[in-house]
C-alpha positions in Angstrom: -73.6 179.9 34.3 -70.7 181.6 36.1 -67.6 182.3 34.1 -64.3 181.9 35.9 -60.8 183.1 35.0 -57.7 182.2 37.0 -54.5 184.2 37.3 -51.4 184.4 39.4 -49.6 181.3 38.4 -45.9 181.2 37.6 -42.5 179.8 38.4 -41.4 179.8 42.0 -38.6 178.2 43.9 -39.3 175.5 46.5 -40.2 177.2 49.8 -41.6 180.2 48.0 -45.2 181.6 47.9 -47.8 182.4 45.3 -51.3 183.8 45.4 -53.8 182.6 42.8 -56.9 184.6 42.0 -60.0 183.6 40.2 -62.4 186.3 39.0 -66.0 185.4 38.3 -68.6 186.9 36.0 -72.1 185.9 35.0 -74.3 184.6 37.7 -74.3 186.2 41.2 -71.0 185.3 42.8 -72.3 185.3 46.3 -74.7 182.4 45.6 -71.9 180.0 44.6 -69.7 177.7 46.6 -66.1 177.6 45.3 -63.2 175.3 45.2 -59.6 174.9 43.8 -58.4 171.8 42.1 -55.1 170.9 40.5 -53.8 168.5 37.9 -50.2 167.6 37.7 -48.7 166.1 34.5 -49.6 162.4 34.1 -51.9 162.5 37.2 -55.6 162.8 37.8 -57.1 166.0 38.8 -57.3 166.4 42.6 -59.2 168.5 45.0 -57.2 171.2 46.8 -59.5 173.4 48.9 -63.1 174.7 49.1 -65.0 177.6 50.6 -68.7 178.0 51.1 -70.8 180.8 49.7 -70.5 183.0 52.8 -66.8 182.3 53.3 -67.3 180.8 56.7 -66.6 177.1 56.2 -63.6 175.7 54.4 -62.0 172.3 53.5 -58.5 171.4 52.5 -56.7 168.4 51.1 -54.5 167.0 53.9 -51.2 167.7 52.0 -51.9 171.5 51.8 -53.8 172.1 55.0 -51.1 174.0 56.9 -49.7 175.7 53.8 -52.6 176.9 51.7 -55.4 179.3 52.5 -58.6 179.7 50.5 -60.5 182.9 50.8 -63.1 184.9 48.9 -64.1 188.5 48.4 -67.7 188.6 47.3 -67.6 192.3 46.6 -64.9 191.7 44.1 -66.4 188.4 42.8 -63.0 186.8 43.4 -61.7 183.7 45.2 -58.1 183.4 46.2 -55.6 180.6 47.0 -52.7 181.7 49.1 -49.9 179.1 48.8 -46.9 179.1 51.1 -43.9 176.7 51.6 -44.4 175.3 48.1 -42.9 172.0 47.2 -42.0 170.7 43.7 -44.9 168.3 44.0 -47.2 171.3 44.1 -46.4 171.8 40.5 -49.7 171.5 38.5 -52.3 173.4 36.6 -54.6 175.0 39.2 -58.3 175.4 38.4 -61.1 177.2 40.2 -64.6 175.8 40.2 -68.0 177.0 41.2 -71.4 175.4 42.0 -74.6 176.4 43.7 -74.5 174.1 46.7 -76.1 176.4 49.3 -73.1 176.4 51.5 -72.6 172.6 51.6 -69.4 172.5 49.5 -67.1 171.3 52.4 -69.3 168.3 53.0 -69.9 167.6 49.3 -66.2 167.8 48.4 -65.3 165.5 51.3 -67.6 163.0 49.7 -65.9 163.3 46.3 -68.4 165.7 44.6 -66.9 167.6 41.7 -68.1 171.2 41.2 -69.7 171.9 37.8 -68.4 175.2 36.4 -64.7 175.5 35.7 -62.0 178.0 34.7 -59.3 177.3 32.2 -56.5 177.0 34.8 -53.2 178.6 35.6 -49.9 176.9 35.7 -47.9 176.7 38.9 -44.3 175.4 38.6 -42.2 174.9 41.7 -38.5 174.4 41.1 -36.3 172.4 43.4 
């Protein structure tokens, strides 16, 4: 099982930027597809972005598509979420997740699949 640890959350003003990181240990990082999810207070967890094991194919939730960028560095066993033009409604706990989907994570997440290994999350708060 891969172990995930998110970092980089914090308090930022609306319109600002943050970069989240998620470091992995345990199973070989390069064999895992990865995703970011978030959960706002009183709301259900929602998918944010995904990237396949080779970092070639990505998928984004429509509301973040032009503002967030997911990337990965397999040599550092780390996945990133670059967030720009943040809105107060982006406030949530952000989680990274991993699964061995052989590169099919964009298609799987588009169909509502939820990845199986999770970190503990990092809080992002956007003030208005």
